C-alpha positions in Angstrom: 209.2 240.2 155.1 207.8 239.2 151.7 204.6 237.3 151.4 203.5 235.7 148.2 199.8 235.2 147.1 199.0 233.0 144.1 195.9 233.6 142.0 194.9 230.9 139.5 197.8 229.4 137.6 200.3 232.2 136.9 202.9 232.1 134.3 206.4 232.2 135.8 207.8 235.5 134.6 211.2 234.9 136.3 211.0 238.4 137.6 211.9 237.2 141.1 215.1 235.3 141.9 214.2 234.7 145.6 212.3 231.5 146.3 209.2 232.6 148.3 206.6 230.1 149.3 203.0 230.9 148.7 200.8 231.9 151.7 198.1 229.5 152.9 195.7 232.5 152.9 193.9 232.7 149.6 194.2 236.4 149.1 195.7 239.5 150.7 193.3 241.6 152.7 192.5 244.1 150.0 191.6 241.8 147.1 188.1 241.2 145.8 187.3 238.9 142.9 185.5 240.0 139.8 183.8 238.2 136.9 186.5 238.9 134.4 189.7 239.4 136.4 190.8 240.5 139.8 190.3 243.7 141.7 192.4 245.0 144.6 190.9 247.9 146.5 192.6 249.9 149.3 191.1 252.8 151.2 193.4 255.9 151.3 193.7 258.9 153.6 194.5 262.3 152.1 198.0 262.1 153.5 198.9 258.7 152.1 201.5 258.5 149.4 202.1 255.9 146.7 205.5 255.6 145.0 206.8 253.5 142.2 205.3 252.1 138.9 208.7 252.6 137.2 208.4 254.1 133.8 205.2 256.2 134.0 204.1 259.8 133.6 203.3 262.5 136.2 204.7 262.8 139.7 206.9 260.8 142.0 203.9 260.3 144.2 201.5 258.6 141.8 198.3 259.7 143.4 195.6 261.2 141.2 195.8 259.4 137.9 195.1 256.2 136.0 198.1 254.1 134.8 198.4 250.9 132.9 201.0 248.2 133.0 201.2 247.3 129.3 204.4 247.9 127.2 203.3 250.5 124.7 205.0 252.0 121.6 203.6 255.5 122.1 206.0 258.3 121.0 203.6 261.1 122.0 204.2 261.1 125.7 202.1 263.6 127.5 200.5 263.8 131.0 197.5 262.0 129.5 199.5 258.9 128.6 198.5 255.9 130.6 201.3 253.5 129.6 204.9 253.8 128.3 207.4 251.4 127.0 208.0 249.5 130.2 205.6 247.6 132.6 206.9 248.0 136.2 204.1 246.9 138.5 205.8 247.6 141.9 204.7 250.3 144.3 205.3 251.4 147.9 202.2 252.5 149.8 202.9 254.8 152.7 200.0 255.2 155.2 199.8 256.6 158.7 199.5 253.2 160.3 201.3 251.0 157.8 203.8 251.2 155.0 204.2 248.3 152.6 205.2 247.4 149.1 203.3 245.4 146.6 204.5 243.8 143.3 201.8 242.6 140.9 203.6 240.1 138.8 201.3 240.4 135.9 202.6 239.8 132.3 199.3 241.0 130.7 197.4 244.3 131.0 197.0 245.6 134.5 195.4 249.0 135.5 196.2 251.2 138.5 193.5 253.6 139.5 195.5 255.6 142.0 192.9 257.9 143.6 191.7 258.8 140.2 188.1 257.6 140.1 187.7 258.0 143.8 190.1 260.3 145.7 190.2 258.0 148.7 190.8 254.6 146.9 193.5 252.7 145.1 192.0 250.2 142.7 194.1 247.7 140.8 192.4 245.6 138.1 193.6 242.8 136.0 192.2 241.2 132.8 192.7 237.6 134.0 193.0 235.8 137.3 196.4 234.2 136.8 199.0 236.4 138.7 201.3 236.3 141.7 201.1 239.2 144.2 203.9 239.9 146.6 203.4 242.0 149.8 206.5 243.5 151.5 206.3 244.9 155.0 208.9 247.2 156.5 209.4 250.3 158.6 210.3 252.7 155.8 210.0 253.0 152.0 213.7 252.6 151.7 213.7 249.4 153.7 210.9 247.9 151.6 212.7 248.8 148.4 215.9 247.2 149.6 214.0 244.0 150.4 212.3 244.0 147.0 215.6 244.7 145.2 217.2 241.8 146.9 214.4 239.5 145.9 214.5 240.4 142.2 218.3 240.2 141.8 221.3 242.4 141.1 221.0 245.1 138.5 222.9 245.1 135.3 226.4 246.5 135.3 227.7 248.2 132.1 231.3 248.8 131.1 233.0 252.0 132.4 233.1 253.6 128.9 229.2 253.4 128.8 229.2 256.3 131.4 230.8 258.6 128.9 228.9 261.1 126.7 227.4 259.4 123.5 225.9 260.8 120.3 223.1 259.3 118.2 220.7 260.1 115.4 218.2 258.4 113.3 220.3 258.0 111.2 224.0 258.6 110.5 223.8 257.3 106.9 227.3 256.1 106.3 230.9 256.1 107.6 231.6 259.6 106.5 228.6 260.9 108.5 230.0 259.2 111.6 233.5 260.5 111.0 232.1 264.0 110.8 230.3 263.6 114.1 233.5 262.4 115.8 235.6 265.2 114.2 233.0 267.8 115.2 233.5 266.7 118.9 237.3 266.2 118.7 238.0 269.5 117.0 236.4 271.3 119.9 237.7 268.9 122.6 234.1 268.0 123.5 234.3 264.6 125.3 232.7 261.7 123.4 232.8 257.9 123.9 230.4 256.4 121.4 228.3 257.0 118.3 225.1 255.0 117.7 224.1 253.4 114.4 220.4 253.5 113.9 218.5 251.2 111.4 220.1 252.6 108.3 223.4 250.8 109.0 221.7 247.5 108.1 221.1 246.0 104.7 217.4 246.9 104.2 216.8 246.9 107.9 217.7 243.2 108.3 219.1 242.2 111.8 222.7 241.2 111.9 223.5 242.6 108.5 225.6 245.6 107.4 225.0 247.8 104.4 228.3 247.3 102.7 227.9 250.3 100.4 227.3 252.7 103.3 229.5 251.1 106.0 231.9 248.9 104.1 233.9 246.6 106.3 232.4 247.3 109.7 235.2 245.6 111.5 237.7 247.9 109.8 235.6 250.9 110.6 235.1 249.9 114.2 238.8 249.6 114.7 239.3 253.0 113.0 236.9 254.5 115.6 238.6 252.7 118.5 241.8 254.4 117.6 240.0 257.6 118.5 238.5 256.0 121.7 235.1 255.8 120.1 232.8 252.8 120.2 230.1 252.1 117.6 226.8 250.9 119.1 224.3 249.5 116.6 220.6 249.0 117.0 218.9 245.6 116.8 215.1 245.4 116.2 212.7 242.6 117.2 211.3 241.8 113.7 213.1 239.4 111.3 212.5 240.2 107.6 210.7 237.5 105.6 213.1 237.0 102.7 214.3 233.8 101.0 218.1 233.6 101.2 218.3 235.6 104.4 219.9 233.1 106.9 218.3 234.4 110.0 214.8 234.1 108.5 215.4 230.7 107.0 216.9 229.3 110.3 214.0 230.6 112.3 211.4 229.1 110.0 213.3 225.7 109.8 213.6 225.4 113.5 210.2 226.8 114.6 211.8 229.8 116.4 209.1 232.3 115.4 205.8 233.2 117.1 202.9 231.5 115.4 199.3 232.5 114.5 196.3 230.5 115.6 196.9 227.9 112.9 200.5 227.3 113.9 202.0 229.2 111.0 204.6 231.9 111.6 202.9 235.2 112.4 203.4 238.0 109.9 203.5 241.7 110.7 205.0 244.8 109.2 207.8 246.7 110.9 210.8 248.6 109.3 212.0 245.8 107.0 208.5 245.2 105.7 206.7 241.9 106.5 208.5 240.2 109.4 208.3 237.3 111.8 208.9 237.8 115.5 211.4 235.5 117.3 209.6 233.6 120.1 211.9 234.8 122.9 209.7 233.0 125.5 211.0 229.7 123.9 214.4 229.1 125.5 215.7 227.5 122.3 214.7 230.5 120.2 216.1 232.8 122.8 219.5 231.1 122.7 219.5 231.0 118.9 218.8 234.7 118.5 221.2 235.7 121.3 224.1 233.9 119.6 223.5 236.0 116.5 225.0 239.0 118.3 228.4 237.3 117.9 228.2 238.3 114.2 228.7 241.9 115.3 230.9 241.4 118.3 233.3 239.5 116.0 233.5 242.8 114.1 234.6 244.7 117.2 231.2 245.9 118.4 230.9 246.1 122.2 227.5 247.5 122.8 223.9 247.3 121.5 220.5 248.9 121.9 217.4 246.8 121.4 214.4 248.6 119.9 210.9 248.0 118.6 210.5 245.2 121.1 207.1 245.8 122.8 206.8 244.4 120.1 205.9 247.4 117.8 203.6 246.4 114.9 202.8 248.8 112.1 200.2 246.4 110.7 199.7 242.6 110.3 198.8 240.4 107.4 195.4 240.1 109.0 195.1 243.9 108.8 196.0 243.9 105.1 193.3 241.3 104.5 190.7 243.3 106.3 191.8 246.5 104.6 191.3 244.8 101.2 187.7 243.8 102.2 187.0 247.3 103.5 188.3 249.1 100.4 186.5 246.6 98.1 183.3 247.4 100.0 183.5 251.0 98.9 185.3 250.6 95.6 182.3 251.1 93.3 180.9 254.1 95.2 181.2 257.4 93.3 181.2 259.4 96.5 181.9 258.4 100.1 179.7 259.7 102.9 181.5 261.4 105.8 180.7 258.4 108.0 182.2 256.0 105.4 185.3 258.2 105.1 185.7 258.2 108.8 185.4 254.4 108.9 188.2 254.0 106.3 190.4 256.6 108.0 189.7 255.1 111.5 190.6 251.6 110.4 194.0 252.5 109.0 194.7 254.8 111.8 194.0 252.1 114.4 196.2 249.3 113.0 199.4 250.2 114.8 200.0 248.1 117.9 196.4 247.1 118.0 194.8 244.7 120.4 193.6 242.4 117.5 197.2 241.8 116.5 198.4 241.2 120.0 195.6 238.6 120.4 196.5 237.0 117.1 199.8 235.3 117.8 201.2 232.7 120.2 204.3 231.6 122.1 205.5 228.1 122.7 207.0 228.2 126.2 208.1 225.5 128.6 204.9 226.2 130.5 202.7 225.6 127.4 201.3 227.6 124.5 200.2 231.1 125.3 198.5 233.9 123.5 200.9 236.8 123.2 198.4 239.2 124.8 198.6 237.2 128.0 202.4 237.5 128.1 202.8 240.8 126.3 204.9 242.5 128.9 207.6 239.8 128.8 208.5 240.2 125.1 211.1 243.0 125.3 212.4 241.7 128.5 213.2 238.3 127.0 214.6 239.8 123.8 217.1 241.6 125.8 217.7 238.6 128.0 218.4 236.8 124.8 221.1 239.3 123.9 222.6 239.3 127.4 222.8 235.5 127.5 224.2 235.3 124.0 226.9 237.9 124.8 227.8 236.2 128.1 228.2 232.9 126.3 230.5 234.5 123.8 232.7 236.4 126.2 231.7 235.4 129.8 234.2 237.7 131.6 233.5 240.9 129.6 230.8 243.5 130.1 228.9 244.8 127.1 226.8 247.9 126.9 223.2 246.8 126.5 219.9 248.7 126.9 216.4 248.3 125.6 213.2 250.2 125.0 210.5 247.7 126.3 211.0 246.2 129.7 209.6 244.3 132.7 210.9 243.8 136.2 213.5 241.1 135.8 215.1 242.6 132.7 217.0 244.9 135.0 219.4 242.0 135.6 220.4 241.9 131.9 220.4 245.5 130.7 219.5 249.1 131.2 216.8 251.1 129.4 216.3 254.5 127.8 213.0 256.1 128.4 211.8 256.0 124.8 210.8 258.4 122.1 210.4 261.7 124.0 210.2 265.2 122.5 212.1 268.4 122.5 209.7 269.8 125.1 210.7 271.5 128.3 208.1 269.4 130.2 210.1 266.3 129.3 213.1 267.4 131.3 210.9 267.4 134.4 209.2 264.1 133.3 212.7 262.4 133.1 213.7 263.7 136.5 210.5 262.4 138.1 210.8 258.9 136.5 214.3 258.2 137.8 213.4 257.1 141.4 210.6 254.8 140.2 212.9 253.1 137.8 215.6 252.6 140.5 212.9 251.1 142.8 212.3 248.4 140.1 216.0 247.7 139.7 216.7 249.8 136.6 219.8 251.8 137.3 221.4 252.2 133.9 218.8 254.7 132.6 218.7 258.0 130.7 216.6 260.0 128.3 217.2 261.1 124.7 218.9 264.3 125.7 217.6 267.3 123.7 214.5 265.3 122.8 214.0 262.7 120.0 211.0 264.3 118.2 210.4 268.0 117.3 213.0 270.7 117.1 215.6 271.1 119.8 216.8 274.6 120.7 220.2 275.7 122.0 218.8 276.6 125.5 216.8 273.4 125.7 219.8 271.2 125.0 221.9 273.1 127.5 219.3 272.6 130.2 218.7 269.0 129.3 222.5 268.3 129.5 222.5 269.8 132.9 220.3 266.9 134.0 221.9 264.4 131.7 225.4 264.8 133.2 224.0 263.0 136.3 222.2 260.0 134.6 224.2 256.9 134.0 223.2 256.7 130.3 224.1 260.1 128.7 223.0 260.0 125.1 222.0 262.9 122.7 219.5 261.4 120.2 217.2 262.9 117.6 214.7 261.7 114.9 215.1 262.0 111.2 213.7 265.2 109.8 214.6 267.2 112.9 217.4 269.7 113.1 220.9 268.5 113.8 221.4 268.7 117.6 225.0 267.7 118.1 226.6 270.1 120.5 229.0 271.5 117.9 226.0 272.5 115.6 225.0 275.4 117.9 226.6 278.8 118.6 229.2 279.1 121.3 229.8 275.3 121.5 232.2 275.9 124.4 229.2 276.2 126.7 228.3 272.6 125.8 231.9 271.5 126.3 232.0 272.9 129.8 228.9 271.0 130.9 230.1 267.7 129.4 233.5 268.3 130.9 231.8 268.4 134.3 230.2 265.0 133.6 233.6 263.6 132.9 235.0 265.2 136.1 232.1 263.5 138.0 232.5 260.0 136.4 234.5 258.6 139.3 231.7 259.6 141.7 228.8 258.6 139.4 230.4 255.2 138.6 231.2 254.6 142.2 227.6 255.3 143.4 226.2 253.3 140.5 228.3 250.3 141.5 227.4 250.6 145.2 223.7 250.8 144.3 224.0 247.7 142.0 226.0 245.6 144.4 224.0 246.5 147.5 220.4 246.5 146.0 220.3 250.3 146.6 218.8 253.3 144.8 221.0 255.7 143.0 218.3 258.4 142.7 216.0 259.0 145.7 213.2 261.4 146.2 213.7 263.7 149.1 210.7 262.0 150.9 212.8 258.8 151.4 215.7 260.6 153.1 213.7 263.2 155.1 210.4 261.4 155.9 209.5 263.8 158.8 210.0 266.9 156.7 206.7 267.8 155.1 208.3 270.2 152.5 210.8 267.6 151.5 208.0 265.0 151.1 206.2 267.3 148.6 209.3 268.4 146.7 209.3 266.4 143.4 211.6 268.5 141.2 214.8 267.7 143.2 216.5 264.4 143.7 219.2 262.9 145.9 222.0 261.3 143.9 223.9 258.7 145.9 224.3 259.6 149.5 226.1 262.9 149.0 224.6 265.0 146.2 221.3 266.7 145.6 220.3 267.8 142.0 217.8 270.5 141.1 217.9 271.1 137.4 216.2 274.0 135.6 213.4 272.7 133.4 211.5 275.9 132.3 212.2 278.1 129.3 213.8 281.6 129.8 214.4 280.9 133.5 217.0 283.0 135.4 217.3 280.2 137.8 214.9 278.3 140.2 213.7 278.0 143.7 215.4 275.2 145.6 214.5 273.7 149.0 217.4 272.5 151.1 216.3 270.0 153.8 219.6 270.5 155.5 222.7 272.7 155.3 224.5 272.1 152.0 227.3 273.3 149.8 226.3 274.7 146.4 228.8 273.8 143.7 228.6 276.1 140.7 230.3 275.3 137.3 230.9 278.5 135.3 233.0 278.5 132.2 234.6 275.3 133.3 235.6 276.5 136.7 234.0 275.5 140.0 233.1 277.7 142.9 231.5 276.8 146.3 228.9 278.5 148.6 227.7 277.2 151.9 224.0 277.5 152.2 221.6 277.1 155.2 218.6 274.8 155.3 215.5 276.4 153.9 214.1 278.0 150.7 216.4 279.8 148.3 216.2 281.3 144.8 219.4 280.2 143.0 220.4 282.0 139.8 221.5 279.5 137.2 222.4 280.9 133.7 221.7 278.4 130.9 225.5 277.8 130.4 226.1 277.0 134.1 225.3 274.1 136.3 224.6 274.1 140.1 224.4 271.0 142.3 224.5 270.6 146.1 226.6 268.5 148.4 225.1 267.5 151.8 226.6 268.7 155.0 229.6 266.6 156.2 229.8 264.8 152.8 232.5 264.9 150.1 232.7 263.6 146.5 235.6 262.9 144.3 236.4 264.7 141.0 239.0 264.0 138.4 240.2 266.1 135.5 238.2 265.9 132.3 239.4 264.2 129.1 238.1 263.5 125.6 237.1 259.9 126.5 236.7 257.7 129.6 239.8 255.8 128.5 241.9 258.9 129.0 240.6 259.8 132.4 243.1 259.8 135.2 241.1 258.1 137.9 244.0 257.9 140.3 244.5 261.6 140.7 241.3 262.7 142.4 240.3 265.7 144.6 237.6 265.8 147.2 235.1 268.6 147.3 232.4 269.3 149.9 232.5 270.0 153.6 233.3 266.3 154.5 236.8 264.9 154.8 236.5 261.4 153.3 234.7 259.3 150.6 234.8 255.6 150.0 235.4 255.1 146.3 234.5 252.0 144.3 236.9 251.7 141.3 237.5 248.5 139.3 238.9 247.9 135.8 235.6 248.9 134.2 235.3 245.9 131.9 235.6 242.6 133.8 233.1 241.1 136.3 235.3 240.9 139.4 232.8 243.0 141.3 233.4 241.7 144.8 237.2 242.1 145.0 237.8 244.2 148.2 240.6 246.0 146.4 237.9 247.7 144.3 237.2 249.9 147.4 239.5 252.6 148.7 239.1 255.4 151.1 239.9 258.9 149.9 240.7 261.6 152.5 241.5 265.3 152.3 
């Protein structure tokens, strides 16, 4: 059962699709009013667990830290980070006497003090008093999540080819660079389905343009790549360059489609193209206008996009420039700066990126009235990506496109997936990715994945091998790196066959991964579950946070530490260990309990639950070439129900998409 509590006059975020009437009671039992916002306080016992919050740092059980729901462009993700690129304000609270879920539908800043200030209290605080709160009761975490997932609507479904291995970099500078990437994979028979085009494919970073010198006729090049079963996936950023003669800019100004400053003029801020305007995606007319622009690229044969910089990221605003001029002028005639004056100058310029002053300085014209951006901040990336999804659906309503975003809010899961942002080539980020997967699934985000190998810093051979050993199980499997870092395509390292064997295993698993994805999407289910959800009476399972269940059959336990011979694994029931070594599979039945499992860096081990079986196919260089009809079952079970459709249309409910496989 879901109960809705209304505070003030909330903005309709459209996160929920279910029509839930408001309760007559003014507030849920754990809410107390404050002078500036709202505060919700709940007493906790030491054994209580709190799950959720989607894209956030630290453990699966969120106890012991302070989190913020505020979409943030912060590439330096550590355990001290309070907020990441998404704001996913849903949690499940598991107490001795009661278990319930709560969704704080809050488009502005919200803070979650999860037994941080006080070890026995959950304190949730908002900046204003205009939000909806949904309380969901149930008998188990899993039941509550299913109820919530049904209320927020079906998750986005990508095309089948989007489950293949994909390669990216900031940036592949021209056509020949992309050709070399494809050749590097094909020469070694390393499977590959797509190559991403970062911002340098554009003409001076302008959305919906192509640098004709570097990429020539993009339609011709896209067709050339498709002949090798490779898709090109370009990036689209949120900021539109201010430039006379640039049609997107001129149309946006003429029709009033950009966010405005306090005086009603288009707000100016600097991002990659220089000074830009931000499309007002909370204005339905502007959202439709921008979404239709994607047709410029789909007409060239493009079938997938990634939306970026849509928190929105701001390097600095025109207001910052004006203030900087004043500050510099203040000290211009001084022969020598004091340390305090130097720190003032340095501090000012260092604090301009994504600053509160800028987010408070522009406005949206919405059907519900004019709102300051800061009050609706968490909805911006969501509605940019909604714009893209609706535009693509209007262009080709029966075809699926790949689409994922950096910033997000609950509700966006219906339109696209996400990647988990600008991580680093750090061992700790493998574990961080593993732990974030269940929380994202709880909030409806199923098509998810990390920048494999790490985006920032220098990737090593062993790190990439270990990261791929997790990445072969995530729906989005993309190797991505920043400019200035070493090349981390698999063929760049010694003994590239080791990488080929791991990626081959991904392609062998695609019938299973795709099938479990589709079941989770169509049934409001989770694809990745913590052991605590499946084995609630098992105390060891409840406290195991570096292993996950994948679907209903598989458990994964990747290695995430450097120079490890293997790792300790807890089996909450008897399982079959599946080992991939040099492309070959072997099997070992293992009893419930604790085990040390040796896992060399060029091998992969995963586990199939007792009485379960999963399908495998033979690997191929692309998903297009997979033979999904000739499958074998592995595991101790005798049957598996496979979901398999054409991978591109939207005929999801056809009963012929299901077939039972038996040994």
